[in-house]
N, C-alpha and C positions, 0 to 999 in steps of 0.2 A: 503493499499501501504505499509507505513514503519512497518507492521509487514512482510510481505513478503519479504521485501528485507532484513530484519534481520535473516530470517529463511536463504535465499540462502549463507549468511555471514557463517554461521556457518555449513554448509556444508563441505565432504571433499575436494572438487575441488571444489572452488568458482568460477562462469562462472562471467564475468566481465559485469556490467549492464551497455547498452548503455544509451547517453541520448536520454532524448524523442525529436521526432521531433519537429520541429518548428508549431507552427498553420500559415497555409496560410493567407500571408496577402492578404486584399482587391487589386484589381486592381486599378491603378491611373485613377479617372475620370475627365474628364472635364467636369464641370457642367454645366458652362457659355457658352460655345459654343455647349452643346447638346440643352441649354434653347434658346440660337438665335436660333439655329438651328430648335426646334420647333416651334418657333413664326413667322420664315420666312417660314417654310411651310404650317403650316396652316393657315396663312394669307390667302393665296390662293384659302380657302372653303369663308370666309366672305369679302373680299375686293370688289368681284362684287357687295355685294347686295346696296351699295348707287347708285350705275351708272344706275342701271333698268331702269331707266323713260329715261336717254340719250342714252342708247342702245335699246328702243322703239321708240325715235324719230330718230337713226341714221340707225337703218334697216326697219323703216316703219311698225313696229309692233304693236297691241294693249302691257297696261302694262300687262296685264295677260297672254297675249303669253310670253312676257319678263322675265314674273315669273317663265316661266319654267327651266331659268338659273341654281335660287336659289334651286330648287326643283331636276334639273341635278346634282348639286353638294354635296346634302346630300345624293341621291342616288348612286351616283358614291363612296363617302365617306366608307360609309355601306358597298358597295360592295368591297374594297377594303382591310377593316378592314377582312372582311370575307376571302377572296382569298387569300392575297399576307401576311400580318401579321405573321399567323403561318410558315410562310418560315424563318424568323429570328431563328427558332428553331434550323434548321439544316443546313441551309444555308451558305456561305460567304459573308457575312456581308458586307464587303469594297465591292464587286461587285455587291449584292443585291444595295444597297447604291447609285452606282453609276448608274446603269440600273433607279431604280426610279426618280434620280435627273433629268437625262438626260430626260425621256420620258416626267416628269411632266414642265419643259423647252420646249421641243418642243412643246406640246399641248399649253402651254400659247401662243407662241408665233402664232401657228394655230387661236387660238380664237381671239389674234390680227389683224388676217388679214381676221376674216371672214366674207364673201361677204354677207352672210342671218343668219337670224335667228336658222336655223336647223343647218347647221355647225358650229355656236356657241353652239348651246346646247349639241352636239354632242362632240366638243374639250372640254366644260367644264365635261361632264361624263368623258371622259379620263382620265383629269389631275387632277379629285379630287378621281379618284380612283388610281391612283399611286401615289398622295402625302399623303400615310398615313406614312410616317418616324416618324411624332411624335408617334404614336403609336409601333412604333417598337424602337425610341430610349429613351424611358420610361423604359419597361421593360430588355434594355441593361444598362443602364445607375445606374438601381438598383442592377442590378447582378454584375456590377464592383464595385458599391460602399460597399456590402456585408451588413449584418443585422444589425449592428450597427447605419450606416449611411442612410439606405435604406429610410425611412420616409424623410428626411431633401434632400437628393439627387431629391426623387419623387414630393417634396414639391417646388422645384425651377425649375425644367423641369416644373411641373404644370403650375406655374407662367407663366413660359415661354409662354404656349400655352395660357391661358388666355389673358394676354397682346397682344399677334401676335393677336388673335380674334378679342378681342374690338379695339386695336388702327386701324389696317386693316384697320378699312370702314373709319374714319378719313379720313386718308393718302390717299385711293385711292380719295375720293372727294376732296380731294384738289388739287392732281397733276389730276384730269379731270379739275377741272375748271380752273387750272393755263394753260393746254394743249390746251382746248377746245376739247379737243375729249377723249372719255372712252378708246380708244384703247391704249392709253398710259400708261395706269396704270398695262394693260396686260403685257406692253412690259418691264416696271419696274420691276413687278412681277418675267418676265420668265428671270432678269438679275439678282435677287437677288436669282434664287432657284438655276441658273446655278453657281453662285461665290461657293455655298458652295461645289462643286463638289471639289475643291483645297483644302479645308481642313478639312470638316469632315470624308471622309472616312479614313483619317489618324489618325483619334483620336479612331475610332472604334476596337475592338480586332477582328482577323481572323474569328472568330466563337463565337456566345452565349453557344453553347452547350460544356460540358466538353472534356476535350482530350480524346479521345478514345469514345466517345458515337458512338452509333451506330445508322447513320441516320432513321428516319421515312420516308415510302414512302409519297409521297403528298397528295393522296388519303385516305390513312390512317390516315393523322391527320386531314382533315379536318371529317372524319367519326367519330373522336371520340373526336370531341368536345363536344357532348352533354353526354359524359361518364366523362365527368370532372366535369361536375355538381353533377355527382350522386354521383363521389368520393370524393369531395372536399367541407365537408360544409363549410369552409370560402368563398369559393368560389360562394356558392349560396346564402349565407348570404350578401354577399359583393354585388353581380350582383343585387338583389332585392331593397336593398337599396340604389345602384347607379341607378337602374330604377326609384324607387321613387323619390328622390329630385331631378333628372333631369325631371322629369315629373312636378313637381313642378314649378320647374325652369321654363319651357317653358310655362305654364300656366302662371304664373305671369308675364312674358315680352311680351306674346303674347297679353295677355288681356290689358297691361300697353298701347300698344300702339294705341287703339283703344281708352281708358280710357282719355289718354292726348287728344285728338283731340275731345272728346264728350261735349257738353255743361255741365255744365259749365267754364271748363279750357279753351278746344278750342285752344291746341297750334299746331303748326307745326310739320314738320318731323325733322326742325332743332333740334327744344327743345328735341322732344324726343331723337336725337339721342347723345344731350348735357347729357341726363341721362347717357347714357354709358358710357362719358368721366369722369362722378363725382362718379361712382364706382369703379374706378380706383384703389383708396387706399386703399379700403375693399378688392381689388383681391393682392394688394401687402401683407396685413396683411393674407390673408389666407393660403400663403406661410410657415407662423409660426406651420400651421398644422402637417408640417413634423416633423422637431423636436419634437414636442408633443406627435406626435404616437410614436417616437422612444424613448420615456421617459415612457409614459403611455399604448401605446397599441393602436391599431387601433378603439376596439369599445368605451370607453369612449367618444375617442374625435368626432368619426362619430356621437353620440347621442348630443354631445355638440351641434356641427353644425347643427344637424337635430330640433332643439331647438331654434337655432338663426332663422333660416329660417322661424318656426313658429311665434317667437317675430316677424319677418317681417311682416308676414301676418297679424295678430293683428294689427300691425300700420298702413299698409295699410288700414284696413276696419276700423279702428277708426278713422279718418282722412281722407275720399278720397276725398277731393276737397285742400286739404292743401300739395304743393308744396314741402315745406321744409319734410313731414311726408312722402311724397313718395320716394322721395329721400333717405331719410333714411332708407325704407322698401327696396329699389332697394338695395341699399349696404350691407345692411343686408342678403337680400337673396344671391347676389353674393358671401359674406364672407361663407355664411354657406354651399352653395351648392359647391364651390373650397374647404374650408375645408373636408365636407364630402367624395366628392371625391378623394383627395390626401390620405384620413384615407386609405379608402377601397383598394383602387388602392394599395396602399402601402402592406396592407394585401394578395390580392391574388398574389402579385409577390414576396412575401416569400414562395411561396408552393413550389420552386424549379426552378433551373436555367433550368433543362433539358427541362420544359413545360412553362417560364414564357411569351414567346408570344404568346402560344395557352389560358394560361387562361384570357391574356391582351385581347385576340380576343373576348373570350367571355363574360367577364367584358362589353367592351367596347361597343358589340352589343347589350348588354342587356340596357345600358344607354342610347344611341342612341333611343332604342325601347320605352324606358322610355319619351323621349323628344318627339317622334313623337305622341304618346298618348296624354301627356300634350298639344302640340299643337292642334291637332285635339279637345278636350277636350274645350280648351278656345274659339275656333272660334265658337262654337255652343254653350256654354253654355252663353258667355256675350251677344251674339247676342238673344237668348232667354229669357235669365233672369236677365243680368246685373252684375255690379260689384263685389255684396256681394256674390253671388254665385259661383261667379269665385274663387273668393277668398277662400270659403266654399271647393269648389271641390279641390284646392292646399292644403287645411291643413287635406283632406282626404288623400291624397298622402303621407304626412309627418309622419302622422300617422301612417299608413302601413310600411313607411319603417323604425318606430322606432319600432313596431313591430317586422319585420323581425330579427334586433338585440339585441332584446328585455332582452333575457338571458343572466346574467352578465358572466357565465363562460367562459374561455376560451375558443378564436376556432381556431380550429387549422389548 
């Protein structure tokens, strides 16, 4: 460039050289608000779980029938990720956010007033389908932050989701016990969700897509989701690693519930819930995976996070009846899983602002698929072969996830 400019100066009629245009400055992003909004909305999926026994008694159904509420929550969330999250690439974000929050709050109130289990299940399916804002806020926050701060922002928003899913169970149980009715927890959740209508839309850009971008028809967006996997190797690597680590996470936690209740430990549901609270420090520590991803890249962070999960499984297998060892293992599983997800999600959200919501859709669907497979694996293996065999299955998922991102060359 200096040589080029020097030649222009020696020409007979030198042309003035204009100053280079300044680089675009990343938009301001209210990370704390995004994290709180993600925690409030994702809590709607998990707060009913401690209430299922009370729901069964209140609606005069069996515990197994009441368990359909939890199943509907997971099914609805997966459906919402597939059908609604891709809209964020082209829709008006503020309007979409208002519609989703309003629909979720209305469905929560319908669930609170449900006269029977069928109504409650249908209301749960509706509210979990529309409570997908966490998976819209994450790509929006990453796009606003810019490449230098992407990992840090994804880590903070992810921390909000982790705390929301963890602490919501404790809060809903306390609210239900204090009020004497499981319906009160639904009313509180509806109020908290509706309160976001006054603050969250204002913090969002009008659109996620770049100015002047041509909108993609909705049907074409959905049909093009599989093609994203074939085009972007980074998405393939991250989706497989995310599925594997969440499968290992689900295997561990699903089996841990049965393991703690079985002899010689013989712990009740309260002690099992305490294990979740004791992992909060690990969840807080996992947010540091974001800055590490910004500095070293997603691959090294994800590999070390998978190693953390592997260490947890070794710890749980070496001392299967030690409460201290099991608490330590649970913390390591949460730390490793959350850190791995932050690194992989940061990588896929760097593939371009114009496809951020869609690649996040593919990534999260893969993650949920891995979680479902892990839960099924744990339920069958633990009953048939016990704790050690279940941990070995979880270790198999960790090894597969490590192999998925095993090559150290840069993944674009």
